[in-house]
N, C-alpha and C positions, 0 to 999 in steps of 0.2 A: 480570542482565539483566531488567527489570519489565519487566512485560507483564498490562495488566487488560484487561479484556473489560466491557461492558456491555450490555443488552439494553433497546431501545429502547422506551419507552412510547407510548402508542398518538397518533395514526393510522400512525406511521412503522415500528412494528412491525408493520405488517401488508404492508412492503415492503422492512426491511431487519432479518437475525437478529442478527445484533450488531455493536455498535462495539467498536474495540479499539485500544490504544496498545503498541508494543511499541517498544523501546530495548534496546541493548546497546552501552555504552559503548567494550568491547572483546572482541570474539567469539573462543574461541580458533580460530575456525575460519574461510576466507576466504569459503567455499559451504556453501548447503544444499540436499538435496533436498527438495524441496515435492510431494508427492501431490494429482494433484487430489483435488477435492471434487465437482466438478459446481456448485459456486454461482460467481453474479461481482460483483465485489468493487471498490469503489471506493477507493483506492491514495490517499494524499496524503501525501510523502514532505516533512517539517516541518524536516527534518535539510542538508539540500542544496535544488540548483534544480534536480536531475537523482535521474532510477534508471538505476540499471545492467541493461542486459540482457543477459546470459550466456548465449554459447552452449554446447551440449551440451559440445562437443570445443574448449575452445580453444585451441590448437595447430592443429586443424587449419582449423578454421573462420573463426579470426581473435579480433581485443580485442574485449573488452565493448563496447556500443557504448552511450550515456548515453541517454537517453528521457525523457518531460516529467515533472516531480516532481510531478503527477496524474494519474491514469488511469482507466478503466474497464476493466477485468479480467474479460474472459469465461470463460466456464465453459472447463474444462480438461480432455482423455480421457488426457493422458501427465503426465509428471511435467515438472518444469523446476527446471535449476539456476538459485539466486537467488544475488547478493551478501549475505554478511550485513551489509556497512555498510549496505546499506538497509531490512534485517531488515521486505520487502516480502513479503507470499506473490503470489507474480507467478503462480498457477498460469493459465493464458491459453493457446490459441492465436492472442487476438490480443489487440493493449491499444488502447486507444485514448486520446488526449488529453483531458482531464477538461473543459478546456477547449475540446474540438471539442461537446461537449454541453450542459454549466452556463453557457459563455460566460466573461465577467470574473467571476461570482460564485464560481468554482472558484479564482482566484487570488484575492480577497479572503476568500474564506473559510481561505485556504491563509495568509493571510497574517495571520489573526485570530487561529488557534492557534498560530504559531510567536510571540505576543505571551504569553503564558498560559503561566506558568511551570511549574504542576504537570500530571502525564498525567492525573489525574483531574479536572483543570479544563478539560483541550481538551476531555472526555468530555463534560461537563455542558453545554460549547457544543452539540453537536451532537444534545443531548437532544429541542430544539423541531425540530430543523429535520424 
C-alpha cells in the first residue's frame, strides 16, 4: 500500500489541513470501517470514474452504488463502510459531487492528476491550489 501525506503551504494551509494519496493495488480485504473525524474532505478518485458507496448491511440494504468520482465529503458523526478498491475515506453523512461546487475545474484537475505518473508528483500539483 502507498500512503503519502503532505501539509500544504500558505495560503492553502488556512483551509486545508492535509493532502493525501492512497493506493492499494491488491487490498487483503473488501471493506474498511472508517471512524468519524469531524472533518470535511475533498476526494478525487484517480483510478476509475466512480466511487463505490457501501451500505452498512449489504444483504439487507442492497448492492453498492456508484457515485461521482470527485466528492466533497461532509463531517460525519458515525462510522462508514468503504470499499477498499476506492481507498477513499468517505466519512460523511452527505456526499456532494465536486463538480457541483467547482464546476468543470474539478474534472480538469482530476484529469490532470491522472496523467502524472508518481504519487509525489500528484501531491506537488496540489500545492499551489
